[in-house]
N, C-alpha and C positions, 0 to 999 in steps of 0.2 A: 783112407782112398782105396779104392779097389785097387787090385793088383797090374791092372793094363794102364791105369793113371800115372801118368809121369809127374812126378816132384823134383823140386830143387831145394836143398838141403846144404847147410854149411857143418863142415866138421873142423875143429882142432887137431892138428896132427900131435899125436903123443904116443903113438904105437914105436917101441924102439928099434923095431924090426925094420922098419922104412926110412928111419933117420940116416941123412947122407946119400942116400938112393935118388936117382932121377925117377920122375915120375914114369918114364917110360919102362924103366926097370921095374918098378912096383907094380903097373898095371899088367906087365907079362908075368906075373906070378902067378895071375888068376886066368884059366883058359877064357871064359866068357863073363866078363865083368857085368853086363847089362846096365852099365853106367858110364858116363862121360864126366870128364871134369870140364869145368866151364871157366874159373878163375881162380886165382890164389893169391891170398895177402901175405906178402912177406914184411914183416916190420909193418911201415906206414905204406908201402907199395902194394898196389893193386895190378895184377897181371893177368893175361890171356895165359891158363895154362898151357904150357907147352911141353913136349915131352921130356926136353933137357934141363928143365928146372929141376934141382935138388931140393928134397923135402927136409926142413930142419922141425925140432919141435917147436910148437907154438904156431908155424903157419896155418893158416885158414883156408880151406879147399871149398868150393861151391861143387857139389855133385848132384848131377842130373840123371833121374832113373826112376823106374816103380819101388814099391816099399820093400820088394824081395832084394833088390839091387842094392838099397840104402843099408840095409842090414849088412850085406856083404862089404859097402864101403866102410862103415862103422868098424867092422873086425880088422879092416886094413888099416885106416887111417887113426879112428880115434873117436872121442865123443863129440856128438852132435853140439853145436853152440846154441847159447840161447839168442843170440841175435844172429838174424842172415846178414851174409856179406851183401849187400845192395848194389846198385849201379849208380848211386848217386855223384856224380862229380868228380869220378874216377878215370874219365878219359875212355871208358868202354862201353859199348853199346852193342845192344843186339838187334838184328832185323830179319824178318821172314823174307826171303828171297824166293823167286819162282825160278826152277831150273828149266829154262829155254834155252841154252847153249850145248850145241854138241859135244863141245871140249868137257864141258863137266858131266854131261849125262853118259851112261854106259860103262862107266870106270869105276872100281872100289874106290870110296873116299881115301883110303891111305895114299893111292897114287896120284891124287890131287895136289899131294903136299901144302895144303893150306897154310900149315903152320909156317913154314919156310917162307912162302910166296907174299902171304899178308899179314904174318901173325894173328890168323882166325882158327876158329875151332867150330865145328857144327856141332849144336847141342840136342837139336831135334829134327826128326824128318816127318814131315805131313804127307802121307800118299794117300789120295782120296780122302776120307775122312776119319784116318787113322792116325794117330801119333805113334812114331816108334824111335826109340832111343838108337841112334846110329851107332854102328860097330865101323871098324876098320874096313873091314871085307864088305860092308854094305854096298851095293852097286845104285847109283842113282839112276833116276828114270827121268826121262821128259816130262814136266808137269809136276814132280815133287815140289814142294815147298821147303826149304830148309832154313832152320833158324840159326843163323850165325852170331858168334860173338867175336867182335874184334875193337880194336882201337878206332875211334873216330874217323882219324884221318885215313884209315885203309878201306871205311866202308864202302864208299863210289868204286873203288877198284875192284873189291869183291863182288860187289853187286855187276858190274860189267861182267866178269869172269862167270858169273851163273845164268847172264842173260837178262833175267826178271822181266821176261817179256812174253805174255800170255799168248799173243800173236804169233810169235816164233814156235809155236807148239802145234799149232792147230795147221 
């Protein structure tokens, strides 16, 4: 894959340096990760990766980013797994949502508090015809399409929050 291509890959947490730390603490150790965490498997539970989750040996993490960013994730977390952590029947869904709400546009992603409000994470932002890996400081624009991962029951609320209306932008 070219390094502008965004891919998702699953890693097993094996790095002793990250064990017992929260996702937020670990992500802060790198200035610019270039990747986002989508889901985490802890035992038999699959959850949306949120900042407060503590990492334990054997957890599986889905990382979304370029090949270069994936190499950083491997150094940080551990080995890629043979099997990708899919979304079959775990109650977690993806949806691409059109940003047409003035509440969501013009603000850095971190200030939207998606994890707290909806248990949701943005894994990609499509601006024009380019896919971008979001960073907490990225400012969403009207007309962006965000790929959001959240639990099924939160999808409608998240969709409403972003607006999801092409009419609302024109």
